[in-house]
LUMMARDREN-670190 format. One record per residue (C-alpha): residue number from 1; x, y, z. Coordinates in nm, 2 decimals. Each point is the difference from the previous one (the first is absolute). Layout:
FILO     i        x        y        z
FILO   NUM        X        Y        Z
...
This chain:
FILO     i        x        y        z
FILO     1    -2.47    -1.97    -2.31
FILO     2    -0.33     0.01     0.18
FILO     3    -0.06     0.21     0.32
FILO     4    -0.04    -0.33     0.19
FILO     5     0.34    -0.13    -0.11
FILO     6     0.16     0.33     0.10
FILO     7    -0.18     0.00     0.33
FILO     8     0.12    -0.35     0.08
FILO     9     0.36     0.08    -0.10
FILO    10    -0.01     0.33     0.21
FILO    11    -0.12    -0.19     0.31
FILO    12     0.26    -0.28    -0.04
FILO    13     0.28     0.25    -0.06
FILO    14    -0.10     0.21     0.29
FILO    15    -0.01    -0.30     0.23
FILO    16     0.35    -0.10    -0.12
FILO    17     0.14     0.34     0.07
FILO    18    -0.17     0.04     0.34
FILO    19     0.11    -0.34     0.11
FILO    20     0.36     0.07    -0.10
FILO    21    -0.01     0.34     0.18
FILO    22    -0.15    -0.15     0.32
FILO    23     0.27    -0.27    -0.01
FILO    24     0.26     0.29     0.04
FILO    25    -0.14     0.12     0.33
FILO    26     0.19    -0.08     0.32
FILO    27    -0.09     0.08     0.36
FILO    28    -0.29     0.24    -0.08
FILO    29     0.17     0.19    -0.27
FILO    30     0.19    -0.01    -0.33
FILO    31     0.37     0.08    -0.02
FILO    32     0.07    -0.05    -0.37
FILO    33     0.35     0.02    -0.14
FILO    34     0.18     0.29    -0.16
FILO    35     0.22    -0.04    -0.31
FILO    36     0.37    -0.05     0.06
FILO    37     0.20     0.30    -0.10
FILO    38     0.34     0.06    -0.17
FILO    39    -0.02     0.35     0.14
FILO    40    -0.04    -0.11     0.35
FILO    41     0.26    -0.28    -0.04
FILO    42     0.26     0.25    -0.13
FILO    43    -0.05     0.25     0.28
FILO    44    -0.01    -0.26     0.27
FILO    45     0.33    -0.15    -0.13
FILO    46     0.18     0.34     0.01
FILO    47    -0.15     0.07     0.35
FILO    48     0.13    -0.34     0.13
FILO    49     0.34     0.06    -0.16
FILO    50     0.04     0.34     0.16
FILO    51    -0.10    -0.15     0.34
FILO    52     0.25    -0.28    -0.06
FILO    53     0.27     0.25    -0.07
FILO    54    -0.09     0.18     0.32
FILO    55     0.08    -0.30     0.20
FILO    56    -0.33    -0.20     0.01
FILO    57     0.07    -0.35    -0.13
FILO    58    -0.32    -0.17     0.09
FILO    59    -0.35     0.07     0.12
FILO    60    -0.26    -0.23     0.14
FILO    61     0.23    -0.29    -0.04
FILO    62     0.04     0.06    -0.37
FILO    63     0.33     0.10    -0.17
FILO    64    -0.03     0.33    -0.19
FILO    65     0.25    -0.12    -0.26
FILO    66    -0.22    -0.30    -0.09
FILO    67    -0.31     0.22    -0.04
FILO    68     0.20     0.25    -0.21
FILO    69     0.12    -0.28    -0.22
FILO    70    -0.35    -0.14    -0.04
FILO    71    -0.14     0.33    -0.09
FILO    72     0.26     0.07    -0.26
FILO    73    -0.04    -0.34    -0.17
FILO    74    -0.38     0.05    -0.01
FILO    75     0.05     0.34    -0.17
FILO    76     0.23    -0.16    -0.25
FILO    77    -0.25    -0.28    -0.07
FILO    78    -0.29     0.24    -0.05
FILO    79     0.16     0.26    -0.23
FILO    80    -0.23     0.08    -0.29
FILO    81     0.12    -0.08    -0.36
FILO    82     0.07     0.37    -0.07
FILO    83     0.25     0.02     0.29
FILO    84    -0.23     0.19     0.23
FILO    85    -0.23    -0.09     0.29
FILO    86    -0.37     0.09     0.07
FILO    87    -0.15     0.04     0.34
FILO    88    -0.17    -0.34    -0.02
FILO    89     0.08    -0.31    -0.20
FILO    90    -0.28     0.10    -0.23
FILO    91     0.10     0.36    -0.04
FILO    92     0.18     0.17    -0.29
FILO    93     0.36     0.12     0.07
FILO    94     0.03     0.34     0.13
FILO    95     0.29     0.24     0.08
FILO    96    -0.07     0.01     0.37
FILO    97     0.01    -0.36     0.08
FILO    98     0.27    -0.07    -0.25
FILO    99     0.24     0.25     0.16
FILO   100    -0.07    -0.13     0.34
FILO   101     0.07    -0.36    -0.10
FILO   102     0.30     0.09    -0.20
FILO   103     0.14     0.20     0.30
FILO   104    -0.05    -0.30     0.23
FILO   105     0.27    -0.20    -0.17
FILO   106     0.23     0.28     0.02
FILO   107    -0.07     0.08     0.37
FILO   108     0.06    -0.36     0.09
FILO   109     0.32    -0.03    -0.21
FILO   110    -0.15    -0.27    -0.21
FILO   111     0.05     0.14    -0.35
FILO   112     0.27    -0.26    -0.09
FILO   113    -0.23    -0.29     0.11
FILO   114    -0.29     0.15    -0.20
FILO   115     0.18     0.16    -0.28
FILO   116    -0.25    -0.08    -0.27
FILO   117    -0.32     0.12     0.19
FILO   118     0.19     0.31     0.10
FILO   119     0.11     0.07    -0.36
FILO   120    -0.35    -0.04    -0.14
FILO   121    -0.15     0.22     0.28
FILO   122     0.25     0.27    -0.07
FILO   123    -0.09    -0.01    -0.38
FILO   124    -0.37     0.03     0.09
FILO   125     0.05     0.29     0.23
FILO   126     0.21     0.19    -0.24
FILO   127    -0.26    -0.05    -0.28
FILO   128    -0.28     0.13     0.23
FILO   129     0.19     0.30     0.13
FILO   130     0.14    -0.07     0.34
FILO   131    -0.02     0.26     0.27
FILO   132    -0.19     0.25    -0.22
FILO   133    -0.26    -0.26    -0.09
FILO   134    -0.07    -0.06     0.38
FILO   135    -0.04     0.37     0.05
FILO   136    -0.24     0.03    -0.28
FILO   137    -0.21    -0.30     0.12
FILO   138    -0.08     0.17     0.32
FILO   139     0.01     0.37    -0.07
FILO   140    -0.03     0.23     0.30
FILO   141    -0.08    -0.30     0.22
FILO   142     0.33    -0.09     0.17
FILO   143    -0.16    -0.27     0.21
FILO   144     0.17    -0.28    -0.20
FILO   145     0.25     0.17    -0.23
FILO   146     0.23     0.11     0.28
FILO   147    -0.01    -0.35     0.17
FILO   148     0.10    -0.16    -0.34
FILO   149     0.28     0.24    -0.04
FILO   150     0.11    -0.05     0.36
FILO   151     0.00    -0.38    -0.05
FILO   152     0.21     0.04    -0.31
FILO   153     0.24     0.24     0.17
FILO   154     0.04    -0.24     0.29
FILO   155     0.10    -0.26    -0.26
FILO   156     0.25     0.25    -0.15
FILO   157    -0.18     0.04    -0.33
FILO   158    -0.12     0.36     0.05
FILO   159     0.17     0.30     0.13
FILO   160    -0.14     0.12     0.33
FILO   161    -0.02     0.34    -0.17
FILO   162    -0.27    -0.15    -0.21
FILO   163    -0.22    -0.08     0.30
FILO   164    -0.20     0.31     0.10
FILO   165     0.00     0.08     0.36
FILO   166    -0.32    -0.06     0.21
FILO   167    -0.08     0.25     0.28
FILO   168    -0.01    -0.26     0.27
FILO   169     0.01     0.27     0.26
FILO   170    -0.38     0.08    -0.08
FILO   171    -0.08    -0.34     0.17
FILO   172     0.08     0.19     0.33
FILO   173    -0.29     0.23    -0.03
FILO   174    -0.34    -0.10     0.14
FILO   175    -0.18    -0.24    -0.24
FILO   176    -0.30     0.24    -0.03
FILO   177     0.22     0.24    -0.21
FILO   178     0.13    -0.25    -0.25
FILO   179    -0.27     0.10    -0.26
FILO   180     0.09     0.36     0.05
FILO   181     0.38    -0.05    -0.07
FILO   182    -0.07    -0.21    -0.32
FILO   183     0.23    -0.28     0.05
FILO   184     0.17    -0.13    -0.33
FILO   185    -0.13    -0.35     0.07
FILO   186    -0.34    -0.14     0.05
FILO   187    -0.15    -0.02     0.35
FILO   188     0.08    -0.38     0.04
FILO   189     0.37     0.04    -0.09
FILO   190     0.11     0.19     0.31
FILO   191     0.24    -0.28     0.10
FILO   192     0.18     0.02    -0.33
FILO   193     0.01     0.39     0.04
FILO   194     0.19    -0.04     0.33
FILO   195     0.23    -0.30    -0.08
FILO   196     0.09     0.09    -0.36
FILO   197     0.03     0.37     0.09
FILO   198     0.25    -0.10     0.27
FILO   199     0.21    -0.23    -0.22
FILO   200     0.03     0.27    -0.27
FILO   201     0.10     0.25     0.29
FILO   202     0.26    -0.25     0.12
FILO   203     0.15    -0.08    -0.35
FILO   204    -0.04     0.35    -0.15
FILO   205    -0.04     0.28     0.25
FILO   206    -0.15     0.33    -0.13
FILO   207     0.23     0.28    -0.07
FILO   208    -0.23     0.26     0.15
FILO   209     0.14     0.02     0.37
FILO   210    -0.35     0.09     0.15
FILO   211    -0.17    -0.29    -0.16
FILO   212     0.29    -0.23     0.11
FILO   213    -0.05     0.12     0.35
FILO   214    -0.37    -0.04     0.01
FILO   215     0.01    -0.35    -0.15
FILO   216     0.28    -0.10     0.23
FILO   217    -0.22     0.10     0.29
FILO   218    -0.30    -0.18    -0.14
FILO   219     0.16    -0.34    -0.04
FILO   220    -0.07    -0.13     0.35
FILO   221    -0.35     0.14     0.05
FILO   222    -0.11    -0.12    -0.35
FILO   223     0.14    -0.35     0.07
FILO   224    -0.21     0.00     0.32
FILO   225    -0.31     0.08    -0.22
FILO   226     0.10    -0.30    -0.23
FILO   227     0.04    -0.22     0.31
FILO   228    -0.34     0.11     0.13
FILO   229    -0.20    -0.07    -0.32
FILO   230     0.16    -0.33    -0.07
FILO   231    -0.24    -0.29     0.04
FILO   232     0.08    -0.26     0.26
FILO   233     0.09    -0.26    -0.26
FILO   234     0.25     0.25    -0.17
FILO   235    -0.18     0.02    -0.33
FILO   236    -0.10     0.35    -0.11
FILO   237    -0.34    -0.04    -0.17
FILO   238     0.07    -0.38    -0.01
FILO   239     0.20     0.09    -0.32
FILO   240     0.33    -0.16    -0.07
FILO   241     0.12     0.29    -0.23
FILO   242    -0.07     0.28     0.25
FILO   243     0.15    -0.20     0.29
FILO   244     0.30    -0.08    -0.22
FILO   245     0.06     0.36    -0.10
FILO   246    -0.01     0.10     0.37
FILO   247     0.23    -0.29     0.11
FILO   248     0.26     0.05    -0.27
FILO   249     0.01     0.37     0.05
FILO   250     0.06    -0.03     0.38
FILO   251     0.26    -0.26    -0.06
FILO   252     0.17     0.20    -0.27
FILO   253     0.01     0.30     0.25
FILO   254     0.19    -0.22     0.25
FILO   255    -0.30    -0.08     0.20
FILO   256    -0.05    -0.37    -0.06
FILO   257    -0.04    -0.05     0.38
FILO   258    -0.27     0.26     0.03
FILO   259    -0.33    -0.17     0.13
FILO   260    -0.19     0.11    -0.31
FILO   261     0.25    -0.17    -0.22
FILO   262     0.01    -0.31     0.21
FILO   263    -0.38    -0.03     0.00
FILO   264    -0.01     0.06    -0.37
FILO   265     0.24    -0.28    -0.05
FILO   266    -0.21    -0.23     0.21
FILO   267    -0.31     0.08    -0.21
FILO   268     0.19    -0.07    -0.33
FILO   269     0.14    -0.32     0.12
FILO   270    -0.34    -0.11     0.11
FILO   271    -0.15     0.10    -0.34
FILO   272     0.21    -0.20    -0.23
FILO   273    -0.18    -0.27    -0.19
FILO   274     0.14    -0.35    -0.04
FILO   275     0.12     0.06    -0.35
FILO   276     0.22     0.29     0.11
FILO   277    -0.22     0.28    -0.10
FILO   278    -0.21     0.27     0.17
FILO   279    -0.36     0.11    -0.06
FILO   280    -0.10     0.37    -0.04
FILO   281    -0.18    -0.01     0.33
FILO   282    -0.09    -0.27     0.26
FILO   283    -0.36    -0.03    -0.08
FILO   284    -0.33     0.19    -0.08
FILO   285    -0.20    -0.22     0.25
FILO   286    -0.25     0.27     0.09
FILO   287    -0.06     0.11    -0.35
FILO   288    -0.04    -0.34    -0.16
FILO   289    -0.22    -0.10     0.28
FILO   290    -0.24     0.29    -0.07
FILO   291     0.02    -0.07    -0.37
FILO   292    -0.09    -0.36     0.07
FILO   293    -0.29     0.08     0.22
FILO   294    -0.13     0.27    -0.23
FILO   295     0.04    -0.24    -0.30
FILO   296    -0.16    -0.31     0.15
FILO   297    -0.28     0.20     0.15
FILO   298    -0.29    -0.24     0.09
FILO   299     0.19    -0.29    -0.12
FILO   300     0.22     0.03     0.31
FILO   301    -0.10    -0.29     0.24
FILO   302    -0.19     0.13     0.30
FILO   303     0.22    -0.20     0.23
FILO   304     0.30     0.20    -0.11
FILO   305    -0.14     0.35     0.03
FILO   306     0.03     0.07     0.38
FILO   307     0.38    -0.11     0.01
FILO   308     0.08     0.22    -0.30
FILO   309    -0.20     0.30     0.14
FILO   310     0.19    -0.03     0.34
FILO   311     0.34    -0.03    -0.18
FILO   312    -0.09     0.32    -0.20
FILO   313    -0.10     0.18     0.30
FILO   314     0.32    -0.09     0.18
FILO   315     0.19     0.17    -0.29
FILO   316    -0.14     0.34     0.05
FILO   317     0.24     0.26     0.14
FILO   318    -0.13     0.13     0.33
FILO   319     0.30     0.23     0.08
FILO   320     0.18     0.29    -0.18
FILO   321     0.23    -0.16    -0.24
FILO   322     0.37     0.07     0.08
FILO   323     0.10     0.01    -0.36
FILO   324    -0.25     0.23    -0.16
FILO   325    -0.16     0.14     0.31
FILO   326    -0.34    -0.12    -0.15
FILO   327    -0.28     0.01     0.25
FILO   328    -0.16    -0.32     0.11
FILO   329    -0.27    -0.16    -0.22
FILO   330     0.17    -0.12    -0.32
FILO   331     0.13    -0.33    -0.14
FILO   332     0.33    -0.08    -0.16
FILO   333     0.07    -0.26    -0.28
FILO   334     0.16    -0.24     0.24
FILO   335    -0.05    -0.15     0.34
FILO   336     0.37     0.04     0.07
FILO   337     0.17     0.28     0.20
FILO   338     0.13     0.19    -0.31
FILO   339    -0.34     0.08    -0.13
FILO   340    -0.14     0.36    -0.02
FILO   341    -0.37     0.09    -0.01
FILO   342    -0.11     0.12    -0.34
FILO   343    -0.31     0.11    -0.19
FILO   344    -0.02    -0.31    -0.22
FILO   345     0.02    -0.27     0.25
FILO   346    -0.23     0.18     0.25
FILO   347    -0.30     0.01    -0.24
FILO   348     0.08    -0.36    -0.10
FILO   349    -0.03    -0.10     0.36
FILO   350    -0.32     0.19     0.06
FILO   351    -0.17    -0.16    -0.30
FILO   352     0.12    -0.35     0.11
FILO   353    -0.12     0.05     0.35
FILO   354    -0.34     0.12    -0.12
FILO   355    -0.01    -0.31    -0.23
FILO   356     0.10    -0.24     0.26
FILO   357    -0.26     0.13     0.25
FILO   358    -0.28     0.09    -0.23
FILO   359    -0.23    -0.28     0.12
FILO   360     0.16    -0.08     0.33
FILO   361    -0.24    -0.02     0.29
FILO   362     0.28     0.07     0.25
FILO   363     0.25     0.24    -0.14
FILO   364     0.35     0.01     0.13
FILO   365     0.06     0.21     0.32
FILO   366     0.14     0.33    -0.10
FILO   367    -0.11    -0.01    -0.37
FILO   368    -0.20     0.32     0.02
FILO   369     0.27     0.20     0.18
FILO   370     0.26    -0.14    -0.25
FILO   371    -0.20     0.10    -0.30
FILO   372    -0.08     0.35     0.14
FILO   373     0.38     0.06     0.07
FILO   374     0.09    -0.12    -0.35
FILO   375    -0.25     0.23    -0.16
FILO   376     0.12     0.30     0.21
FILO   377     0.36    -0.09    -0.09
FILO   378    -0.09     0.01    -0.37
FILO   379    -0.19     0.32     0.03
FILO   380     0.29     0.17     0.18
FILO   381     0.24    -0.12    -0.27
FILO   382    -0.19     0.16    -0.30
FILO   383     0.21     0.27    -0.18
FILO   384    -0.11     0.35    -0.07
FILO   385    -0.04    -0.10    -0.37
FILO   386    -0.27    -0.25     0.10
FILO   387     0.20    -0.31    -0.07
FILO   388     0.17    -0.23     0.23
FILO   389     0.38    -0.07     0.03
FILO   390     0.14    -0.33     0.10
FILO   391     0.17     0.08     0.34
FILO   392     0.01     0.37     0.11
FILO   393    -0.23     0.29    -0.06
FILO   394     0.15     0.31    -0.14
FILO   395     0.31    -0.16    -0.17
FILO   396    -0.03     0.08    -0.36
FILO   397     0.34     0.09    -0.14
FILO   398     0.07    -0.36    -0.14
FILO   399    -0.21    -0.24    -0.20
FILO   400    -0.03    -0.27     0.27
FILO   401    -0.11     0.24     0.26
FILO   402    -0.28     0.18    -0.20
FILO   403    -0.37    -0.09    -0.02
FILO   404    -0.08    -0.28    -0.24
FILO   405    -0.30    -0.11    -0.19
FILO   406     0.01    -0.38     0.08
FILO   407     0.05     0.07     0.38
FILO   408    -0.26     0.28     0.01
FILO   409    -0.25    -0.23    -0.18
FILO   410     0.06    -0.28     0.26
FILO   411    -0.06     0.23     0.28
FILO   412    -0.32     0.13    -0.14
FILO   413    -0.13    -0.36    -0.04
FILO   414     0.08    -0.07     0.37
FILO   415    -0.16     0.33     0.12
FILO   416    -0.32    -0.07    -0.20
FILO   417    -0.02    -0.36     0.14
FILO   418     0.04     0.13     0.35
FILO   419    -0.29     0.24    -0.05
FILO   420    -0.22    -0.30    -0.08
FILO   421     0.05    -0.19     0.32
FILO   422    -0.06     0.08     0.37
FILO   423     0.32    -0.19     0.09
FILO   424     0.20     0.29    -0.14
FILO   425    -0.10     0.21     0.30
FILO   426    -0.05     0.30    -0.22
FILO   427    -0.37     0.05     0.06
FILO   428     0.04     0.34     0.15
FILO   429    -0.13     0.27    -0.24
FILO   430     0.33     0.21     0.03
FILO   431     0.22    -0.30    -0.07
FILO   432    -0.22    -0.10    -0.30
FILO   433     0.02     0.35    -0.13
FILO   434     0.38    -0.01     0.02
FILO   435     0.00    -0.32    -0.20
FILO   436    -0.22     0.15    -0.26
FILO   437     0.21     0.31    -0.04
FILO   438     0.32    -0.21    -0.02
FILO   439    -0.17    -0.21    -0.27
FILO   440    -0.10     0.30    -0.21
FILO   441     0.35     0.14     0.01
FILO   442     0.14    -0.34    -0.07
FILO   443    -0.21    -0.05    -0.32
FILO   444     0.08     0.36    -0.11
FILO   445     0.36    -0.09     0.03
FILO   446    -0.04    -0.32    -0.21
FILO   447    -0.18     0.19    -0.28
FILO   448     0.28     0.26     0.00
FILO   449     0.27    -0.26    -0.04
FILO   450    -0.18    -0.21    -0.26
FILO   451     0.18     0.01    -0.33
FILO   452    -0.19     0.15    -0.30
FILO   453    -0.03    -0.35    -0.14
FILO   454    -0.19    -0.12     0.30
FILO   455     0.29    -0.20     0.17
FILO   456     0.14     0.04     0.34
FILO   457     0.37    -0.08     0.10
FILO   458     0.07    -0.20     0.32
FILO   459     0.30     0.07     0.24
FILO   460     0.09    -0.35     0.12
FILO   461    -0.05    -0.20    -0.30
FILO   462     0.16     0.01    -0.35
FILO   463     0.07    -0.20    -0.31
FILO   464     0.35    -0.04    -0.14
FILO   465    -0.13    -0.01    -0.36
FILO   466    -0.17     0.35     0.01
FILO   467     0.18     0.32    -0.05
FILO   468     0.10     0.17     0.32
FILO   469    -0.06    -0.34     0.17
FILO   470    -0.37     0.11     0.08
FILO   471    -0.30    -0.23     0.03
FILO   472    -0.31     0.19    -0.11
FILO   473    -0.21    -0.32    -0.02
FILO   474     0.06    -0.07     0.37
FILO   475    -0.05     0.36     0.11
FILO   476    -0.31     0.05    -0.22
FILO   477    -0.16    -0.31     0.11
FILO   478     0.05     0.06     0.37
FILO   479    -0.14     0.35    -0.01
FILO   480    -0.30    -0.13    -0.21
FILO   481    -0.07    -0.24     0.28
FILO   482    -0.04     0.28     0.25
FILO   483    -0.24     0.18    -0.23
FILO   484    -0.20    -0.33    -0.03
FILO   485     0.01    -0.09     0.36
FILO   486    -0.12     0.35     0.11
FILO   487    -0.29     0.01    -0.24
FILO   488     0.14     0.26    -0.24
FILO   489    -0.11    -0.21    -0.30
FILO   490    -0.09     0.30    -0.21
FILO   491     0.31     0.19     0.04
FILO   492     0.16     0.12    -0.33
FILO   493     0.35    -0.08     0.16
FILO   494    -0.12    -0.36     0.05
FILO   495    -0.13    -0.03    -0.36
FILO   496     0.32     0.15    -0.14
FILO   497     0.21    -0.25     0.21
FILO   498    -0.19    -0.30    -0.11
FILO   499     0.02     0.11    -0.36
FILO   500     0.37     0.02     0.03
FILO   501     0.02    -0.35     0.16
FILO   502    -0.20    -0.15    -0.29
FILO   503     0.22     0.18    -0.26
FILO   504     0.31    -0.15     0.17
FILO   505    -0.10    -0.36     0.01
FILO   506     0.24    -0.22    -0.19
FILO   507    -0.10    -0.21    -0.30
FILO   508     0.04    -0.32     0.21
FILO   509    -0.27     0.12     0.23
FILO   510     0.22     0.09     0.30
FILO   511     0.15     0.31     0.13
FILO   512     0.36     0.12     0.07
FILO   513     0.10     0.35     0.11
FILO   514    -0.15     0.14    -0.32
FILO   515    -0.09    -0.12    -0.35
FILO   516     0.29    -0.20    -0.16
FILO   517     0.17    -0.10     0.32
FILO   518     0.00    -0.37     0.11
FILO   519    -0.33    -0.10     0.17
FILO   520     0.04    -0.11     0.36
FILO   521    -0.24    -0.17     0.26
FILO   522     0.03     0.29     0.24
FILO   523    -0.08     0.28    -0.26
FILO   524    -0.26    -0.19    -0.18
FILO   525    -0.18    -0.07     0.33
FILO   526     0.01     0.35     0.13
FILO   527    -0.12     0.14    -0.35
FILO   528    -0.30    -0.24     0.02
FILO   529    -0.10     0.14     0.34
FILO   530     0.06     0.35    -0.12
FILO   531    -0.24    -0.05    -0.28
FILO   532    -0.27    -0.11     0.24
FILO   533     0.03    -0.39    -0.04
FILO   534    -0.33     0.00    -0.21
FILO   535    -0.05    -0.34    -0.16
FILO   536    -0.18     0.18    -0.30
FILO   537     0.29     0.22    -0.08
FILO   538     0.19    -0.15    -0.31
FILO   539     0.34     0.13     0.12
FILO   540    -0.04    -0.15     0.34
FILO   541    -0.11    -0.33    -0.15
FILO   542     0.32    -0.01    -0.22
FILO   543     0.20     0.09     0.32
FILO   544    -0.17    -0.28     0.20
FILO   545     0.07    -0.24    -0.29
FILO   546     0.37     0.09     0.02
FILO   547     0.00    -0.06     0.37
FILO   548    -0.18    -0.33    -0.02
FILO   549     0.25    -0.12    -0.26
FILO   550     0.28     0.08     0.23
FILO   551    -0.17    -0.18     0.30
FILO   552    -0.09    -0.30    -0.21
FILO   553     0.36    -0.03    -0.12
FILO   554     0.11     0.03     0.37
FILO   555     0.18     0.33    -0.07
FILO   556    -0.19     0.19     0.26
FILO   557     0.30     0.04     0.23
FILO   558     0.22     0.18    -0.25
FILO   559     0.12     0.32     0.15
FILO   560     0.08     0.31    -0.18
FILO   561     0.23     0.28     0.14
FILO   562    -0.25     0.29     0.02
FILO   563     0.07     0.10     0.35
FILO   564     0.22     0.30     0.09
FILO   565     0.17    -0.02     0.34
FILO   566     0.18     0.32     0.09
FILO   567     0.14     0.24    -0.26
FILO   568    -0.10    -0.22    -0.30
FILO   569     0.14    -0.32     0.13
FILO   570    -0.19    -0.28    -0.18
FILO   571    -0.15    -0.30     0.17
FILO   572    -0.25    -0.27    -0.04
FILO   573    -0.19    -0.19     0.26
FILO   574    -0.09    -0.36    -0.02
FILO   575    -0.37     0.06     0.13
FILO   576    -0.09     0.29    -0.23
FILO   577    -0.13    -0.22    -0.29
FILO   578    -0.22    -0.21     0.23
FILO   579    -0.13     0.30     0.19
FILO   580    -0.07     0.21    -0.30
FILO   581    -0.16    -0.27    -0.21
FILO   582    -0.21    -0.13     0.29
FILO   583    -0.14     0.36     0.04
FILO   584    -0.07     0.04    -0.37
FILO   585    -0.17    -0.33    -0.04
FILO   586    -0.19     0.04     0.32
FILO   587    -0.12     0.35    -0.11
FILO   588    -0.12    -0.14    -0.33
FILO   589    -0.19    -0.28     0.16
FILO   590    -0.16     0.24     0.24
FILO   591    -0.10     0.25    -0.27
FILO   592    -0.35    -0.07    -0.13
FILO   593     0.01    -0.08    -0.37
FILO   594    -0.20     0.31    -0.09
FILO   595     0.09     0.32    -0.19
FILO   596     0.22     0.24     0.19
FILO   597    -0.12     0.29     0.20
FILO   598    -0.06     0.23    -0.30
FILO   599    -0.18    -0.26    -0.21
FILO   600     0.11    -0.24    -0.27
FILO   601     0.08     0.29    -0.24
FILO   602     0.27     0.13     0.24
FILO   603     0.19    -0.33     0.00
FILO   604     0.27     0.08    -0.26
FILO   605     0.11    -0.31    -0.21
FILO   606     0.35    -0.11    -0.05
FILO   607     0.21     0.21    -0.22
FILO   608     0.15    -0.10    -0.33
FILO   609     0.30     0.15    -0.17
FILO   610    -0.04     0.15    -0.34
FILO   611     0.30     0.14    -0.18
FILO   612     0.19     0.03     0.34
FILO   613    -0.27     0.20     0.17
FILO   614    -0.25    -0.11     0.26
FILO   615    -0.36     0.01    -0.12
FILO   616    -0.32    -0.15     0.15
FILO   617    -0.26    -0.22    -0.17
FILO   618    -0.33     0.16    -0.04
């Protein structure tokens, strides 16, 4: 195929994807749609059943019995052939969701009506390993293993003795001391710590009389903490599972009339979808808006830019957050009350705002101060190891609270971009020096956590076909983008990362989580950008060809469950393919068709496989 033919196809494909992505915007932003979830549906059904048994027959004009019946029917209709359930309708079965769904039928006394789905589910659970399999899946992190077992204990399938107690009394101490006492759950799971700790206390009090007295005293004040941190709409983190665990635990403790339980019920009733299911979260509106803006770049119509910028500025937190005590200046993933500011959405918002206002003759009021506050927020969040955590500085006992490569790389891109513009209000030498020092520490962190083979592992994205459910393609590509965007083209770490990406391209030209896993739009797009989107790179051209074939076959909306929500809960997002592909194609079109930064000799050709080993053509 000639270069002209490829250029024409690229342009046409990019126009198609950008047009489809723009058509998804509403009222100055994008909302997207999260995958519906068997896990969320199972937990919501049990929460509603516990509230029904506690005397609540209806909520918001809707009968709970009708919603419960709809959820159970949906679960039965969407059971996988092996008898289990996955977190999404595209996910492989796993022990966690399967145990939750199986328990829902028991909790609602529906085993006779659904005898065959229940039998098949029990068979799957027995084959996988039951309770011990759940404990192995999460290891020392009790954030999700204890809620699963609590759910099953409420359903009568697990002894309360199997549910480890949670020290909910620690919620009564000032929040600034949480990281010192090393809570057994991650920072965002405080509501579960309180509510599940209390239902365990109610159902199986500790034998130690001193602990029994302390926890008895802590019940009321810890519930006041729970009430204080609950969002106005009742949904903790906008998440049906977390809200369900809290609601069912309070109801099973005899507290179905407690304000937190009643507001949690309202959230769940308002979140159910027309088919009777629940999503993993309400939406990722802020996150997908920043992905869309950063993906469309200059292709975003000028007339739409001001409204989007204003909307993003409105989402910035300007007060201390009641849930995590985060300082003002950050952004959450959603525009709804249950969001929490974090170190992935904040750099995404920074980069989007800079993109939206790059050529504006009249920048939005407050842009400079907003960017300055955001940069300060990120600088204050940096951990001692030089990386960035998701939510809270200093938490490091559990995986989802530690520094991570993908988030740290995103922060570094945003800090560098702010240094390049006067709108970031960081022109003071002292402020600039602080950014530079943070960046140096950040890149040292990235080089320490890079694997010997050149790959990086992300925290919030995975691949169900890779051992350990990791996604080195996503992590490596995202970090490589940070090296590229900050001018570190000659870094050995970047060259090692790009070599690894080339070696893990699939024979069909696309990328999955690593070599040999099914190619996806999201992973192929991010790999192309991680490699530099150079039109003279043979591997990139093969990847582009794979994307073009998907677009020309009208398959460019096909989602893949690569997202982790909390504690390895899978999801897919309807706008991920469009945003990722728009960004990759746009970057390829923007890149001048000349040799890479190190000259043509440094552009490694595609790999071939000889006797099962990866080799490179000379």
